[in-house]
N, C-alpha and C positions, 0 to 999 in steps of 0.2 A: 759347561758340563751339564748333562741331563740326569737328574737325580730323582729316584723314587724313595719315599719315606713311609715306612709302616709305623703306625702309632703317631701320625703327624698331628692329630688333634689333641694329643696329650701335652703334659708339662714340658718335657725336654723336646718333644717333637715339634711343637710350635716355635720354640726358640731356635731349634736347628733350621727350620724352614726360613725364618727371618734372616739367619746368618747366610744361608745359601743364596737367598734373593739378593742380599747386599753384595755378595760376591759376583753377581751376574749369572748365577746358575739358573737353569730351568728346573722346576720342581713339579712332580706329580705326587699326590697323596693317596695312600691306601688306608681306608678307614672303615670300621665295622658298619656304620650307618651312613657314611658320606655326609655328615652334618658337622658344621663348625660350631663349637660352643659360643654362646653369646658374648662371653667376656674377652674374646680374642679380637685384636684390632682389624679394622676393615682393610688396612694396607696389606695384611696377610691373607685374609679370607677372600678378598676380591681377586687376588693374583694367582691363586693356585686351585686347580681342579681337583676334586676329590672323587675317587673311584671306590665304590662299595666292595669290601671284601672282609669277611670274618675269617681271620687266619686259622681258626679252629677247623675250618673246612678246606678240603683240597682246592686248589685254584681251578676255576671253571674254564672250559675252552674259550668262552667269551673274554674272560679276563686275560688269559694267555695271549689271545689274538690282539687285544687292545694294547697290552704291554709290548708285544713284539712290534706293533706298528709305531709305537711311541719311541722305541729304540733307546732305552736308558743306558747311560754309561755306568751308573752305579746305583746301589741300593743301600740305604741306612735302615737296618732292622731294629726298630725301637719298641714295637708293639709287644706288650707283655702285661701280665698281672704284676705290677712293680711295687706294690705295697706289701712288704713281707708278711704282715699279719693276715693278709687275704689268701696266702698260699698254704696255710696250715702251720702247725707248730714245728714238728720235726719231720713229719711225713707229708709230702705234697698232697693237696686235695686233687680230686679229679679235674676240677676246673683249672687248677694250676698246671697240671700235666697237659691238658688239652691245649691251653694257650701258650705256655712258655716252652714246652718241649715239642708237642705235635705241631704247634703253630710255626716253630722254627723249621721243622722238616718241610712243611708246606711252602715256606718261603724259599727254601733250597730247591724244592721241586720246580717252583715257578721260574727261578733264575736258570736252572739247568736246561730248561726247555726253550729258552730264548734262542733265536737264530744267531744273535750276536751276543757275546759274553758281556755281562755286567758285573762290576766289582762289588763285593758285599762287605759292609762293616756290620758286625754283630755286637750289640751292646750287652756285655755281661756285667758282673758286679764284684765288688770286694767281698761279698758274702760267700764266695766260693772258697775263700781261704780258711785254713784251720784256725782254731781259737788261738789268740795271742795273749801275751802278758804285758803289763806296763813296761817291763824291762826289755822286752823283745817284740815291740809292736810294729816295727817297720818291716814291710814285706815287699820283696821284688817279685817279678813275674814267675820265677822258678821256685818260689816258696811253696810249702806243702798246701795242697788243696784237699780239704776235708770238711765240707760245710756241715754245720749243725742244724741250720734252719732249713725248713722246707723250700723256701725261696732260693736259697743258695744251691740246694740240690737240683732244682729245676734248671738253674742257670748253668751249672756244671754239666748236666746232661745235654743241654743245648749246645754248649761249647764242643762237646764230643761229636755231636752231629755235624757241626761246621767243619771240624778238623777232619772228620771222615770224608766229607764232600771234597775238601781240598786234596786229600790223598787219592781218593778213588775216582773222582770225577773231574779232577783238575779245576775245580771251582776257584776263581780268584777271590779269596776272602781272607779277612783277618778279624781279630777279636780285640775289643777294648773292655777292660775291667774298670768300670767307673766307680769311684768311691762316692761317698755321700755328696750330693749337690742339691742346692736349693735356690730360691729366688722367687720373684713374682710369678703368680699363676699356679704354684704348686698346691696340691690338695692340703687342706688344713689338718689332715690326719698325720702329717709329718711335723717334726719338731718346730722348725722355724716358722712356717705359716700358721701352725696351731697357736704358737705364742703371739705372733703378729696379730692374729684375729682377736685375741684377748686384749692385747695392749692397744688396739685400735678403738676399744671402748673407753669412754672418758672415766669410768669408775669400775670398781670391782676387784676382787682378789684374783691374781693370776695363778692358775693351777698348772703346775709343771710336774712331769713325772720324775725327773732326776736332774740334779745340778752338778753331778760329779761324773759325767760321762765324757770320755775323751775319744775324739774321732777326727777324721780327715774330711773337712767340709769345704766344698768349692762353690763358686757361683755357677749356675747352669750356663750362663752366657760364655764363660771361659771354657767350660767342658765341651760345648758344641763347636766352639772354634777349634778346639783340638781335633774333634771328629773330622772337620772339613780339611784341616791341614794333613791329617793322616791319610785321607782318601787319595791324596796326590803322591804320597811317598812310602807308605807302609808296604813291607814285603808280604807276599802271600803266605798265609799260615802263621803269621806273627801274632803276638799277644802284647798288649800295652796296658799298664796301669795309668789311669788318669785321675789325678788329685792334686792337692797342694804340696804334698810331701811333708806337711807339718800337722801336729796335733793341736786341737783347740778344745777347751773344756766347755761343756754346756753351760756352766755357770758364767763363763765369759760372754757367751752368746746372750744370755739373759741380761748381763750388765750392759751390753750394747743397746738393748731395748730400753733399759732404765735411763741411760744417758740421753735418750730422745724424749723423755717425759718431762713435763714441767714440774711435777712432783713425783717422788719415788712411789712405786706401786708395791703393795704387799704381795709377796710371792709365797705360795704354799707348795711344798715338795711332797708328792704322794708316794714315791718309791725310792727312798734314799739308798745310797751305797755306790761304791766306785764301780764303773764299767769301762772296759777298754775295747775299742774297735781297732781293726788294722789301720795302719798309716802307710800311705803309698810311697814306695821308692819309685821316683819318676825319672831316674837316670836314663833308662832306655828310651823313654818318650822324648826327653830333651836332647838326646843324641840323634834322634831321628828327625825331629821337626824343630823349627825355631819358635818355641812356644813356652810361655810361662804364665801363671795366673796373673791377671791384671787388676781384677776387681777385689778390693779389700773387703773382708767380711763385714766390717762396720757399714760399708756402702750397701752390701747385699741386704743386711738387716733393715737399713733405712728404706731401701727400695721396696722390700717386701711389706714393711709396715705401711708405707704410702699406698701400696696396692690395696691393702685391706681397708684402709681408711676411706679410700675412694669407692670401694664396692658398696652397693646398697645393702642394708641389713646384714652386716658382715657376720654376725653370729648365727644367722639363719641360712647362710649361703652353702 
């Protein structure tokens, strides 16, 4: 299969590219500056060509021609401002609108103009769901969508664009709502890599925001494997939750880090209080593909910690 990935140089994009290469797929990357970050392995960067495209801009005739000549079978659209705090609090910033919403429209335009159709996987988020309570935290794909966060609003708006393209232009596309996922290479502004970067230091108090948050947390390598499996089998216009289907407390995640230490580290919580995120009902996903999470969270934590230990000057990275 010949696959195009937007956002290929990012966290999930690079792991997806590795998974596709391991499957024997051919991969072409679309990237804003067509430059691989230094921390990615040469086995990945040497194998894949990057084509420059800022998705905030409409596709140029040159890009359209290049993609038409390459003749992709499918496209994984991962490019986005994916750190919620960067999208605004409740109302999306202009940057979030241009990238997450307008950028998705530009990807749809690119695919719709190809002489041969290419299937689209659009990555959305659990942030599109309405607020949940601890007693009713599990959400299926037909649960209420009413995002509070600006990030969730941009993702829901982009979902609408994809569904419109399916209905009006017969685009072969489907949507995945990925719940929180983590692992090596993730930016340290997210919980697990932020903690891993601190635990990678031999001394010092560990600063954490909250130890009483409950969420559905997957390993990114499991998530991108689900993407690839769905590309073969998902029906056009369908939506899938991707997660573990289980809640994990942030305090337990911190305990996994402590278990890897020779001596326990002092942990300071800066914003205490219980928080509840949606938990994925993955029944539909597992009825569609033969998939289940394989990597235990303790292993994810260890791999992420090892990644930050091996990075030079981890607190300055």
